[in-house]
C-alpha positions in Angstrom: 0.0 0.0 0.0 1.2 3.5 -0.8 0.1 7.0 0.2 0.9 10.5 -1.2 2.7 12.4 1.5 3.3 16.2 1.6 5.2 17.9 4.4 4.7 21.7 4.3 6.8 24.7 5.3 9.4 23.9 7.9 8.4 20.2 7.8 9.5 19.9 4.2 13.0 18.8 5.4 11.3 15.5 6.5 9.9 14.8 3.0 11.1 11.4 1.9 12.3 10.8 -1.7 9.3 8.4 -2.3 6.7 10.9 -1.0 4.5 10.4 -4.1 4.2 6.7 -3.4 5.3 6.4 0.3 4.9 2.7 1.4 2.7 1.9 4.5 1.7 -1.3 6.1 -1.8 -2.5 6.8 -3.0 -0.7 10.0 -0.5 2.1 9.9 -1.7 5.4 11.4 -0.6 8.9 10.7 1.3 8.7 14.0 3.3 5.7 12.7 4.3 7.6 9.6 5.2 10.8 11.5 7.4 8.6 13.8 9.1 6.9 10.9 9.9 10.3 9.3 11.4 11.5 12.6 9.1 14.5 12.8 9.0 15.9 16.4 5.4 16.1 17.6 6.0 19.5 19.0 6.7 20.8 15.4 3.5 19.2 14.0 0.3 21.3 14.2 -2.1 20.1 11.6 -2.8 16.8 9.8 -5.0 16.4 6.8 -6.0 13.1 5.2 -7.7 13.3 1.8 -8.3 17.0 2.4 -10.0 16.6 5.8 -8.6 17.7 9.1 -7.5 14.5 10.9 -5.9 13.2 14.1 -2.7 11.2 14.5 -4.7 8.2 15.4 -6.4 7.9 11.9 -5.7 4.6 10.2 -4.4 5.1 6.7 -5.5 3.3 3.5 -4.0 2.7 0.1 -3.9 5.9 -2.0 -4.7 8.3 0.9 -3.2 11.8 0.6 -1.6 13.0 3.8 -0.6 16.6 4.5 1.5 17.5 7.5 1.7 21.2 8.6 3.8 23.0 11.3 2.5 25.8 13.4 2.7 29.0 11.3 3.5 32.3 13.0 2.8 35.7 11.6 2.6 39.2 12.6 
């Protein structure tokens, strides 16, 4: 099974080379993927799966689109 993975802004440094077809195992959650990528949880603010706001506990399926966003500051 593969997902499409996008890491935005300051998280882009964690984007793997195979992000367009990132392999996952049956039962993997967003948290499993975040852990494998080495993204510190305190840097992760928003998670989207297939365009919908999601939690780290969401179980992923083949062909899901996952977007990971850091906290964004402004002024």
